[in-house]
PDB file of N, CA, C and O in Angstrom:
ATOM      1  N   MET A   1     -20.254 -16.267 -10.311  1.00  0.00           N
ATOM      2  CA  MET A   1     -20.316 -15.486  -9.097  1.00  0.00           C
ATOM      3  C   MET A   1     -18.945 -15.357  -8.439  1.00  0.00           C
ATOM      4  O   MET A   1     -18.593 -14.287  -7.942  1.00  0.00           O
ATOM      5  N   ALA A   2     -18.177 -16.432  -8.433  1.00  0.00           N
ATOM      6  CA  ALA A   2     -16.858 -16.392  -7.803  1.00  0.00           C
ATOM      7  C   ALA A   2     -15.933 -15.432  -8.533  1.00  0.00           C
ATOM      8  O   ALA A   2     -15.132 -14.746  -7.899  1.00  0.00           O
ATOM      9  N   ASP A   3     -16.032 -15.370  -9.877  1.00  0.00           N
ATOM     10  CA  ASP A   3     -15.185 -14.459 -10.641  1.00  0.00           C
ATOM     11  C   ASP A   3     -15.478 -13.007 -10.299  1.00  0.00           C
ATOM     12  O   ASP A   3     -14.557 -12.199 -10.185  1.00  0.00           O
ATOM     13  N   LYS A   4     -16.750 -12.669 -10.134  1.00  0.00           N
ATOM     14  CA  LYS A   4     -17.127 -11.308  -9.793  1.00  0.00           C
ATOM     15  C   LYS A   4     -16.590 -10.931  -8.407  1.00  0.00           C
ATOM     16  O   LYS A   4     -16.055  -9.839  -8.222  1.00  0.00           O
ATOM     17  N   THR A   5     -16.733 -11.820  -7.457  1.00  0.00           N
ATOM     18  CA  THR A   5     -16.236 -11.563  -6.109  1.00  0.00           C
ATOM     19  C   THR A   5     -14.729 -11.433  -6.110  1.00  0.00           C
ATOM     20  O   THR A   5     -14.180 -10.549  -5.453  1.00  0.00           O
ATOM     21  N   GLN A   6     -14.052 -12.308  -6.842  1.00  0.00           N
ATOM     22  CA  GLN A   6     -12.595 -12.253  -6.916  1.00  0.00           C
ATOM     23  C   GLN A   6     -12.147 -10.925  -7.521  1.00  0.00           C
ATOM     24  O   GLN A   6     -11.191 -10.324  -7.030  1.00  0.00           O
ATOM     25  N   PHE A   7     -12.809 -10.459  -8.565  1.00  0.00           N
ATOM     26  CA  PHE A   7     -12.478  -9.193  -9.192  1.00  0.00           C
ATOM     27  C   PHE A   7     -12.684  -8.030  -8.220  1.00  0.00           C
ATOM     28  O   PHE A   7     -11.849  -7.130  -8.137  1.00  0.00           O
ATOM     29  N   GLU A   8     -13.791  -8.052  -7.491  1.00  0.00           N
ATOM     30  CA  GLU A   8     -14.069  -6.986  -6.524  1.00  0.00           C
ATOM     31  C   GLU A   8     -13.019  -6.978  -5.406  1.00  0.00           C
ATOM     32  O   GLU A   8     -12.577  -5.909  -4.985  1.00  0.00           O
ATOM     33  N   LEU A   9     -12.626  -8.133  -4.935  1.00  0.00           N
ATOM     34  CA  LEU A   9     -11.598  -8.209  -3.900  1.00  0.00           C
ATOM     35  C   LEU A   9     -10.249  -7.729  -4.429  1.00  0.00           C
ATOM     36  O   LEU A   9      -9.493  -7.084  -3.702  1.00  0.00           O
ATOM     37  N   PHE A  10      -9.946  -8.035  -5.674  1.00  0.00           N
ATOM     38  CA  PHE A  10      -8.693  -7.588  -6.267  1.00  0.00           C
ATOM     39  C   PHE A  10      -8.640  -6.061  -6.314  1.00  0.00           C
ATOM     40  O   PHE A  10      -7.580  -5.472  -6.100  1.00  0.00           O
ATOM     41  N   ASN A  11      -9.770  -5.420  -6.591  1.00  0.00           N
ATOM     42  CA  ASN A  11      -9.816  -3.959  -6.659  1.00  0.00           C
ATOM     43  C   ASN A  11      -9.509  -3.299  -5.317  1.00  0.00           C
ATOM     44  O   ASN A  11      -8.950  -2.203  -5.293  1.00  0.00           O
ATOM     45  N   VAL A  12      -9.853  -3.923  -4.226  1.00  0.00           N
ATOM     46  CA  VAL A  12      -9.586  -3.325  -2.915  1.00  0.00           C
ATOM     47  C   VAL A  12      -8.287  -3.821  -2.297  1.00  0.00           C
ATOM     48  O   VAL A  12      -7.837  -3.271  -1.292  1.00  0.00           O
ATOM     49  N   SER A  13      -7.686  -4.831  -2.868  1.00  0.00           N
ATOM     50  CA  SER A  13      -6.503  -5.406  -2.231  1.00  0.00           C
ATOM     51  C   SER A  13      -5.282  -4.482  -2.292  1.00  0.00           C
ATOM     52  O   SER A  13      -4.485  -4.475  -1.353  1.00  0.00           O
ATOM     53  N   PHE A  14      -5.110  -3.707  -3.363  1.00  0.00           N
ATOM     54  CA  PHE A  14      -3.949  -2.820  -3.404  1.00  0.00           C
ATOM     55  C   PHE A  14      -4.052  -1.692  -2.375  1.00  0.00           C
ATOM     56  O   PHE A  14      -3.072  -1.449  -1.670  1.00  0.00           O
ATOM     57  N   PRO A  15      -5.164  -1.001  -2.251  1.00  0.00           N
ATOM     58  CA  PRO A  15      -5.244   0.021  -1.195  1.00  0.00           C
ATOM     59  C   PRO A  15      -5.012  -0.559   0.206  1.00  0.00           C
ATOM     60  O   PRO A  15      -4.386   0.086   1.047  1.00  0.00           O
ATOM     61  N   ILE A  16      -5.506  -1.753   0.453  1.00  0.00           N
ATOM     62  CA  ILE A  16      -5.279  -2.384   1.755  1.00  0.00           C
ATOM     63  C   ILE A  16      -3.796  -2.693   1.932  1.00  0.00           C
ATOM     64  O   ILE A  16      -3.231  -2.449   2.998  1.00  0.00           O
ATOM     65  N   PHE A  17      -3.172  -3.225   0.897  1.00  0.00           N
ATOM     66  CA  PHE A  17      -1.732  -3.506   0.934  1.00  0.00           C
ATOM     67  C   PHE A  17      -0.944  -2.226   1.211  1.00  0.00           C
ATOM     68  O   PHE A  17      -0.101  -2.199   2.106  1.00  0.00           O
ATOM     69  N   ALA A  18      -1.213  -1.177   0.452  1.00  0.00           N
ATOM     70  CA  ALA A  18      -0.466   0.079   0.586  1.00  0.00           C
ATOM     71  C   ALA A  18      -0.684   0.700   1.960  1.00  0.00           C
ATOM     72  O   ALA A  18       0.265   1.180   2.581  1.00  0.00           O
ATOM     73  N   HIS A  19      -1.909   0.694   2.431  1.00  0.00           N
ATOM     74  CA  HIS A  19      -2.209   1.285   3.731  1.00  0.00           C
ATOM     75  C   HIS A  19      -1.526   0.500   4.860  1.00  0.00           C
ATOM     76  O   HIS A  19      -1.003   1.092   5.804  1.00  0.00           O
ATOM     77  N   THR A  20      -1.533  -0.810   4.758  1.00  0.00           N
ATOM     78  CA  THR A  20      -0.862  -1.643   5.759  1.00  0.00           C
ATOM     79  C   THR A  20       0.631  -1.367   5.768  1.00  0.00           C
ATOM     80  O   THR A  20       1.233  -1.229   6.833  1.00  0.00           O
ATOM     81  N   TYR A  21       1.232  -1.285   4.589  1.00  0.00           N
ATOM     82  CA  TYR A  21       2.661  -0.991   4.492  1.00  0.00           C
ATOM     83  C   TYR A  21       2.978   0.360   5.141  1.00  0.00           C
ATOM     84  O   TYR A  21       3.920   0.471   5.925  1.00  0.00           O
ATOM     85  N   LEU A  22       2.198   1.370   4.813  1.00  0.00           N
ATOM     86  CA  LEU A  22       2.439   2.707   5.375  1.00  0.00           C
ATOM     87  C   LEU A  22       2.214   2.736   6.882  1.00  0.00           C
ATOM     88  O   LEU A  22       2.946   3.416   7.601  1.00  0.00           O
ATOM     89  N   ASP A  23       1.219   2.011   7.365  1.00  0.00           N
ATOM     90  CA  ASP A  23       0.999   1.940   8.811  1.00  0.00           C
ATOM     91  C   ASP A  23       2.187   1.299   9.519  1.00  0.00           C
ATOM     92  O   ASP A  23       2.621   1.781  10.566  1.00  0.00           O
ATOM     93  N   LEU A  24       2.707   0.230   8.959  1.00  0.00           N
ATOM     94  CA  LEU A  24       3.868  -0.421   9.565  1.00  0.00           C
ATOM     95  C   LEU A  24       5.051   0.544   9.643  1.00  0.00           C
ATOM     96  O   LEU A  24       5.730   0.617  10.667  1.00  0.00           O
ATOM     97  N   ILE A  25       5.293   1.279   8.564  1.00  0.00           N
ATOM     98  CA  ILE A  25       6.365   2.280   8.566  1.00  0.00           C
ATOM     99  C   ILE A  25       6.066   3.353   9.608  1.00  0.00           C
ATOM    100  O   ILE A  25       6.932   3.713  10.405  1.00  0.00           O
ATOM    101  N   ASP A  26       4.850   3.855   9.596  1.00  0.00           N
ATOM    102  CA  ASP A  26       4.463   4.956  10.473  1.00  0.00           C
ATOM    103  C   ASP A  26       4.598   4.596  11.955  1.00  0.00           C
ATOM    104  O   ASP A  26       4.949   5.446  12.773  1.00  0.00           O
ATOM    105  N   PHE A  27       4.322   3.346  12.293  1.00  0.00           N
ATOM    106  CA  PHE A  27       4.397   2.913  13.689  1.00  0.00           C
ATOM    107  C   PHE A  27       5.791   2.405  14.077  1.00  0.00           C
ATOM    108  O   PHE A  27       5.989   1.906  15.185  1.00  0.00           O
ATOM    109  N   GLY A  28       6.753   2.535  13.159  1.00  0.00           N
ATOM    110  CA  GLY A  28       8.129   2.199  13.487  1.00  0.00           C
ATOM    111  C   GLY A  28       8.544   0.763  13.247  1.00  0.00           C
ATOM    112  O   GLY A  28       9.631   0.363  13.664  1.00  0.00           O
ATOM    113  N   PHE A  29       7.717  -0.015  12.594  1.00  0.00           N
ATOM    114  CA  PHE A  29       8.045  -1.406  12.294  1.00  0.00           C
ATOM    115  C   PHE A  29       8.678  -1.519  10.901  1.00  0.00           C
ATOM    116  O   PHE A  29       8.146  -2.196  10.022  1.00  0.00           O
ATOM    117  N   THR A  30       9.798  -0.859  10.718  1.00  0.00           N
ATOM    118  CA  THR A  30      10.422  -0.749   9.404  1.00  0.00           C
ATOM    119  C   THR A  30      10.824  -2.110   8.845  1.00  0.00           C
ATOM    120  O   THR A  30      10.555  -2.396   7.678  1.00  0.00           O
ATOM    121  N   ASP A  31      11.449  -2.939   9.639  1.00  0.00           N
ATOM    122  CA  ASP A  31      11.865  -4.262   9.157  1.00  0.00           C
ATOM    123  C   ASP A  31      10.668  -5.120   8.783  1.00  0.00           C
ATOM    124  O   ASP A  31      10.690  -5.820   7.771  1.00  0.00           O
ATOM    125  N   THR A  32       9.635  -5.065   9.589  1.00  0.00           N
ATOM    126  CA  THR A  32       8.411  -5.812   9.296  1.00  0.00           C
ATOM    127  C   THR A  32       7.760  -5.286   8.024  1.00  0.00           C
ATOM    128  O   THR A  32       7.248  -6.067   7.221  1.00  0.00           O
ATOM    129  N   ALA A  33       7.775  -3.977   7.836  1.00  0.00           N
ATOM    130  CA  ALA A  33       7.201  -3.370   6.630  1.00  0.00           C
ATOM    131  C   ALA A  33       7.952  -3.838   5.386  1.00  0.00           C
ATOM    132  O   ALA A  33       7.333  -4.167   4.374  1.00  0.00           O
ATOM    133  N   LYS A  34       9.274  -3.870   5.458  1.00  0.00           N
ATOM    134  CA  LYS A  34      10.069  -4.329   4.307  1.00  0.00           C
ATOM    135  C   LYS A  34       9.762  -5.779   3.976  1.00  0.00           C
ATOM    136  O   LYS A  34       9.605  -6.136   2.809  1.00  0.00           O
ATOM    137  N   LYS A  35       9.677  -6.615   5.006  1.00  0.00           N
ATOM    138  CA  LYS A  35       9.351  -8.023   4.795  1.00  0.00           C
ATOM    139  C   LYS A  35       7.946  -8.170   4.208  1.00  0.00           C
ATOM    140  O   LYS A  35       7.739  -8.947   3.276  1.00  0.00           O
ATOM    141  N   PHE A  36       6.978  -7.422   4.756  1.00  0.00           N
ATOM    142  CA  PHE A  36       5.608  -7.434   4.241  1.00  0.00           C
ATOM    143  C   PHE A  36       5.593  -7.046   2.768  1.00  0.00           C
ATOM    144  O   PHE A  36       4.916  -7.681   1.959  1.00  0.00           O
ATOM    145  N   PHE A  37       6.339  -6.003   2.425  1.00  0.00           N
ATOM    146  CA  PHE A  37       6.393  -5.534   1.047  1.00  0.00           C
ATOM    147  C   PHE A  37       6.975  -6.609   0.133  1.00  0.00           C
ATOM    148  O   PHE A  37       6.422  -6.887  -0.931  1.00  0.00           O
ATOM    149  N   GLU A  38       8.092  -7.214   0.545  1.00  0.00           N
ATOM    150  CA  GLU A  38       8.747  -8.249  -0.263  1.00  0.00           C
ATOM    151  C   GLU A  38       7.831  -9.443  -0.510  1.00  0.00           C
ATOM    152  O   GLU A  38       7.776  -9.978  -1.617  1.00  0.00           O
ATOM    153  N   VAL A  39       7.122  -9.851   0.522  1.00  0.00           N
ATOM    154  CA  VAL A  39       6.275 -11.038   0.423  1.00  0.00           C
ATOM    155  C   VAL A  39       5.011 -10.784  -0.392  1.00  0.00           C
ATOM    156  O   VAL A  39       4.550 -11.672  -1.109  1.00  0.00           O
ATOM    157  N   ASN A  40       4.444  -9.570  -0.289  1.00  0.00           N
ATOM    158  CA  ASN A  40       3.118  -9.326  -0.865  1.00  0.00           C
ATOM    159  C   ASN A  40       3.070  -8.426  -2.094  1.00  0.00           C
ATOM    160  O   ASN A  40       2.017  -8.329  -2.723  1.00  0.00           O
ATOM    161  N   SER A  41       4.145  -7.779  -2.456  1.00  0.00           N
ATOM    162  CA  SER A  41       4.080  -6.803  -3.555  1.00  0.00           C
ATOM    163  C   SER A  41       3.926  -7.437  -4.932  1.00  0.00           C
ATOM    164  O   SER A  41       3.333  -6.834  -5.827  1.00  0.00           O
ATOM    165  N   GLU A  42       4.444  -8.624  -5.110  1.00  0.00           N
ATOM    166  CA  GLU A  42       4.405  -9.253  -6.440  1.00  0.00           C
ATOM    167  C   GLU A  42       2.970  -9.417  -6.949  1.00  0.00           C
ATOM    168  O   GLU A  42       2.722  -9.325  -8.152  1.00  0.00           O
ATOM    169  N   HIS A  43       2.051  -9.654  -6.056  1.00  0.00           N
ATOM    170  CA  HIS A  43       0.634  -9.824  -6.421  1.00  0.00           C
ATOM    171  C   HIS A  43       0.077  -8.575  -7.127  1.00  0.00           C
ATOM    172  O   HIS A  43      -0.864  -8.673  -7.914  1.00  0.00           O
ATOM    173  N   HIS A  44       0.655  -7.417  -6.843  1.00  0.00           N
ATOM    174  CA  HIS A  44       0.143  -6.150  -7.366  1.00  0.00           C
ATOM    175  C   HIS A  44       0.981  -5.583  -8.517  1.00  0.00           C
ATOM    176  O   HIS A  44       0.636  -4.546  -9.084  1.00  0.00           O
ATOM    177  N   ARG A  45       2.065  -6.251  -8.856  1.00  0.00           N
ATOM    178  CA  ARG A  45       3.020  -5.705  -9.814  1.00  0.00           C
ATOM    179  C   ARG A  45       2.412  -5.452 -11.200  1.00  0.00           C
ATOM    180  O   ARG A  45       2.773  -4.468 -11.847  1.00  0.00           O
ATOM    181  N   LEU A  46       1.532  -6.283 -11.656  1.00  0.00           N
ATOM    182  CA  LEU A  46       0.971  -6.156 -13.001  1.00  0.00           C
ATOM    183  C   LEU A  46       0.231  -4.828 -13.194  1.00  0.00           C
ATOM    184  O   LEU A  46       0.411  -4.166 -14.216  1.00  0.00           O
ATOM    185  N   TYR A  47      -0.584  -4.441 -12.241  1.00  0.00           N
ATOM    186  CA  TYR A  47      -1.413  -3.245 -12.391  1.00  0.00           C
ATOM    187  C   TYR A  47      -0.922  -2.027 -11.618  1.00  0.00           C
ATOM    188  O   TYR A  47      -1.412  -0.920 -11.840  1.00  0.00           O
ATOM    189  N   HIS A  48       0.038  -2.211 -10.714  1.00  0.00           N
ATOM    190  CA  HIS A  48       0.469  -1.103  -9.854  1.00  0.00           C
ATOM    191  C   HIS A  48       1.990  -0.998  -9.756  1.00  0.00           C
ATOM    192  O   HIS A  48       2.526  -0.666  -8.699  1.00  0.00           O
ATOM    193  N   ALA A  49       2.674  -1.279 -10.848  1.00  0.00           N
ATOM    194  CA  ALA A  49       4.146  -1.288 -10.824  1.00  0.00           C
ATOM    195  C   ALA A  49       4.729   0.063 -10.414  1.00  0.00           C
ATOM    196  O   ALA A  49       5.648   0.114  -9.596  1.00  0.00           O
ATOM    197  N   SER A  50       4.214   1.143 -10.965  1.00  0.00           N
ATOM    198  CA  SER A  50       4.782   2.454 -10.630  1.00  0.00           C
ATOM    199  C   SER A  50       4.503   2.828  -9.173  1.00  0.00           C
ATOM    200  O   SER A  50       5.361   3.402  -8.503  1.00  0.00           O
ATOM    201  N   GLU A  51       3.302   2.503  -8.685  1.00  0.00           N
ATOM    202  CA  GLU A  51       2.974   2.789  -7.290  1.00  0.00           C
ATOM    203  C   GLU A  51       3.852   1.969  -6.348  1.00  0.00           C
ATOM    204  O   GLU A  51       4.278   2.464  -5.305  1.00  0.00           O
ATOM    205  N   LEU A  52       4.124   0.716  -6.715  1.00  0.00           N
ATOM    206  CA  LEU A  52       4.985  -0.125  -5.892  1.00  0.00           C
ATOM    207  C   LEU A  52       6.403   0.429  -5.837  1.00  0.00           C
ATOM    208  O   LEU A  52       7.037   0.436  -4.781  1.00  0.00           O
ATOM    209  N   GLY A  53       6.892   0.892  -6.978  1.00  0.00           N
ATOM    210  CA  GLY A  53       8.216   1.492  -6.999  1.00  0.00           C
ATOM    211  C   GLY A  53       8.284   2.704  -6.086  1.00  0.00           C
ATOM    212  O   GLY A  53       9.267   2.914  -5.376  1.00  0.00           O
ATOM    213  N   TYR A  54       7.245   3.479  -6.119  1.00  0.00           N
ATOM    214  CA  TYR A  54       7.200   4.672  -5.276  1.00  0.00           C
ATOM    215  C   TYR A  54       7.093   4.303  -3.800  1.00  0.00           C
ATOM    216  O   TYR A  54       7.827   4.836  -2.969  1.00  0.00           O
ATOM    217  N   LEU A  55       6.176   3.388  -3.474  1.00  0.00           N
ATOM    218  CA  LEU A  55       5.995   2.979  -2.079  1.00  0.00           C
ATOM    219  C   LEU A  55       7.262   2.357  -1.501  1.00  0.00           C
ATOM    220  O   LEU A  55       7.564   2.543  -0.323  1.00  0.00           O
ATOM    221  N   SER A  56       7.995   1.625  -2.319  1.00  0.00           N
ATOM    222  CA  SER A  56       9.203   0.984  -1.810  1.00  0.00           C
ATOM    223  C   SER A  56      10.254   1.994  -1.386  1.00  0.00           C
ATOM    224  O   SER A  56      11.152   1.669  -0.610  1.00  0.00           O
ATOM    225  N   SER A  57      10.149   3.221  -1.890  1.00  0.00           N
ATOM    226  CA  SER A  57      11.111   4.258  -1.503  1.00  0.00           C
ATOM    227  C   SER A  57      10.735   4.939  -0.186  1.00  0.00           C
ATOM    228  O   SER A  57      11.541   5.675   0.383  1.00  0.00           O
ATOM    229  N   VAL A  58       9.527   4.699   0.294  1.00  0.00           N
ATOM    230  CA  VAL A  58       9.091   5.266   1.577  1.00  0.00           C
ATOM    231  C   VAL A  58       9.535   4.303   2.672  1.00  0.00           C
ATOM    232  O   VAL A  58       9.062   3.169   2.747  1.00  0.00           O
ATOM    233  N   CYS A  59      10.451   4.769   3.522  1.00  0.00           N
ATOM    234  CA  CYS A  59      10.984   3.854   4.537  1.00  0.00           C
ATOM    235  C   CYS A  59      11.131   4.503   5.910  1.00  0.00           C
ATOM    236  O   CYS A  59      11.801   3.954   6.785  1.00  0.00           O
ATOM    237  N   ALA A  60      10.511   5.665   6.108  1.00  0.00           N
ATOM    238  CA  ALA A  60      10.577   6.336   7.405  1.00  0.00           C
ATOM    239  C   ALA A  60       9.302   7.141   7.633  1.00  0.00           C
ATOM    240  O   ALA A  60       8.712   7.656   6.683  1.00  0.00           O
ATOM    241  N   PRO A  61       8.879   7.248   8.880  1.00  0.00           N
ATOM    242  CA  PRO A  61       7.635   7.977   9.184  1.00  0.00           C
ATOM    243  C   PRO A  61       7.625   9.417   8.676  1.00  0.00           C
ATOM    244  O   PRO A  61       6.582   9.898   8.233  1.00  0.00           O
ATOM    245  N   HIS A  62       8.747  10.109   8.729  1.00  0.00           N
ATOM    246  CA  HIS A  62       8.751  11.504   8.273  1.00  0.00           C
ATOM    247  C   HIS A  62       8.476  11.614   6.775  1.00  0.00           C
ATOM    248  O   HIS A  62       7.953  12.629   6.317  1.00  0.00           O
ATOM    249  N   GLN A  63       8.824  10.578   6.008  1.00  0.00           N
ATOM    250  CA  GLN A  63       8.527  10.594   4.579  1.00  0.00           C
ATOM    251  C   GLN A  63       7.018  10.541   4.339  1.00  0.00           C
ATOM    252  O   GLN A  63       6.510  11.167   3.408  1.00  0.00           O
ATOM    253  N   ILE A  64       6.317   9.805   5.167  1.00  0.00           N
ATOM    254  CA  ILE A  64       4.862   9.718   5.043  1.00  0.00           C
ATOM    255  C   ILE A  64       4.236  11.078   5.322  1.00  0.00           C
ATOM    256  O   ILE A  64       3.302  11.496   4.637  1.00  0.00           O
ATOM    257  N   LEU A  65       4.749  11.751   6.317  1.00  0.00           N
ATOM    258  CA  LEU A  65       4.212  13.068   6.674  1.00  0.00           C
ATOM    259  C   LEU A  65       4.431  14.106   5.583  1.00  0.00           C
ATOM    260  O   LEU A  65       3.591  14.982   5.382  1.00  0.00           O
ATOM    261  N   LEU A  66       5.552  14.012   4.881  1.00  0.00           N
ATOM    262  CA  LEU A  66       5.925  15.041   3.908  1.00  0.00           C
ATOM    263  C   LEU A  66       5.487  14.742   2.480  1.00  0.00           C
ATOM    264  O   LEU A  66       5.581  15.613   1.615  1.00  0.00           O
ATOM    265  N   ASP A  67       5.020  13.552   2.221  1.00  0.00           N
ATOM    266  CA  ASP A  67       4.771  13.134   0.850  1.00  0.00           C
ATOM    267  C   ASP A  67       3.306  13.286   0.439  1.00  0.00           C
ATOM    268  O   ASP A  67       2.429  12.718   1.090  1.00  0.00           O
ATOM    269  N   PRO A  68       3.025  14.033  -0.619  1.00  0.00           N
ATOM    270  CA  PRO A  68       1.632  14.234  -1.063  1.00  0.00           C
ATOM    271  C   PRO A  68       0.934  12.940  -1.503  1.00  0.00           C
ATOM    272  O   PRO A  68      -0.262  12.773  -1.263  1.00  0.00           O
ATOM    273  N   TYR A  69       1.678  12.018  -2.150  1.00  0.00           N
ATOM    274  CA  TYR A  69       1.061  10.769  -2.605  1.00  0.00           C
ATOM    275  C   TYR A  69       0.580   9.924  -1.430  1.00  0.00           C
ATOM    276  O   TYR A  69      -0.532   9.397  -1.456  1.00  0.00           O
ATOM    277  N   THR A  70       1.413   9.795  -0.402  1.00  0.00           N
ATOM    278  CA  THR A  70       1.000   8.987   0.745  1.00  0.00           C
ATOM    279  C   THR A  70      -0.143   9.647   1.498  1.00  0.00           C
ATOM    280  O   THR A  70      -1.008   8.956   2.035  1.00  0.00           O
ATOM    281  N   HIS A  71      -0.160  10.970   1.546  1.00  0.00           N
ATOM    282  CA  HIS A  71      -1.291  11.675   2.168  1.00  0.00           C
ATOM    283  C   HIS A  71      -2.579  11.385   1.404  1.00  0.00           C
ATOM    284  O   HIS A  71      -3.608  11.074   2.002  1.00  0.00           O
ATOM    285  N   ARG A  72      -2.513  11.489   0.090  1.00  0.00           N
ATOM    286  CA  ARG A  72      -3.702  11.249  -0.731  1.00  0.00           C
ATOM    287  C   ARG A  72      -4.162   9.797  -0.595  1.00  0.00           C
ATOM    288  O   ARG A  72      -5.357   9.534  -0.459  1.00  0.00           O
ATOM    289  N   LEU A  73      -3.231   8.872  -0.631  1.00  0.00           N
ATOM    290  CA  LEU A  73      -3.576   7.457  -0.517  1.00  0.00           C
ATOM    291  C   LEU A  73      -4.257   7.166   0.816  1.00  0.00           C
ATOM    292  O   LEU A  73      -5.279   6.480   0.855  1.00  0.00           O
ATOM    293  N   ARG A  74      -3.709   7.671   1.881  1.00  0.00           N
ATOM    294  CA  ARG A  74      -4.295   7.426   3.195  1.00  0.00           C
ATOM    295  C   ARG A  74      -5.623   8.164   3.356  1.00  0.00           C
ATOM    296  O   ARG A  74      -6.540   7.633   3.982  1.00  0.00           O
ATOM    297  N   TRP A  75      -5.748   9.349   2.820  1.00  0.00           N
ATOM    298  CA  TRP A  75      -7.002  10.103   2.914  1.00  0.00           C
ATOM    299  C   TRP A  75      -8.113   9.396   2.141  1.00  0.00           C
ATOM    300  O   TRP A  75      -9.229   9.267   2.645  1.00  0.00           O
ATOM    301  N   VAL A  76      -7.824   8.944   0.941  1.00  0.00           N
ATOM    302  CA  VAL A  76      -8.819   8.251   0.126  1.00  0.00           C
ATOM    303  C   VAL A  76      -9.257   6.979   0.829  1.00  0.00           C
ATOM    304  O   VAL A  76     -10.445   6.655   0.826  1.00  0.00           O
ATOM    305  N   ASP A  77      -8.319   6.244   1.437  1.00  0.00           N
ATOM    306  CA  ASP A  77      -8.684   5.036   2.161  1.00  0.00           C
ATOM    307  C   ASP A  77      -9.621   5.335   3.320  1.00  0.00           C
ATOM    308  O   ASP A  77     -10.544   4.566   3.588  1.00  0.00           O
ATOM    309  N   ARG A  78      -9.390   6.442   4.004  1.00  0.00           N
ATOM    310  CA  ARG A  78     -10.191   6.757   5.194  1.00  0.00           C
ATOM    311  C   ARG A  78     -11.603   7.241   4.851  1.00  0.00           C
ATOM    312  O   ARG A  78     -12.546   6.974   5.595  1.00  0.00           O
ATOM    313  N   ILE A  79     -11.750   7.948   3.731  1.00  0.00           N
ATOM    314  CA  ILE A  79     -13.092   8.437   3.393  1.00  0.00           C
ATOM    315  C   ILE A  79     -13.853   7.460   2.496  1.00  0.00           C
ATOM    316  O   ILE A  79     -15.037   7.655   2.223  1.00  0.00           O
ATOM    317  N   GLY A  80     -13.164   6.407   2.038  1.00  0.00           N
ATOM    318  CA  GLY A  80     -13.846   5.364   1.289  1.00  0.00           C
ATOM    319  C   GLY A  80     -14.102   5.679  -0.158  1.00  0.00           C
ATOM    320  O   GLY A  80     -15.057   5.155  -0.731  1.00  0.00           O
ATOM    321  N   CYS A  81     -13.292   6.512  -0.775  1.00  0.00           N
ATOM    322  CA  CYS A  81     -13.478   6.828  -2.196  1.00  0.00           C
ATOM    323  C   CYS A  81     -12.729   5.845  -3.063  1.00  0.00           C
ATOM    324  O   CYS A  81     -12.765   5.950  -4.289  1.00  0.00           O
TER     325      CYS A  81
END
């Protein structure tokens, strides 16, 4: 039972990580976002290396507004898909 729960939590942990990172950037907490990314990104590197590379390049609110990937990521998180 614990393995199943752990697997299910792992599946939702990357979207939560990415959304938190983008929110920190969006609200102007750039230094906090960078620290959050440094501390927590390694956990996701095995399955989301390319997404992490992309997210690490987003470092200003205007980038979130203009970027299709961040729009899709945030939209999917909000509608629960």
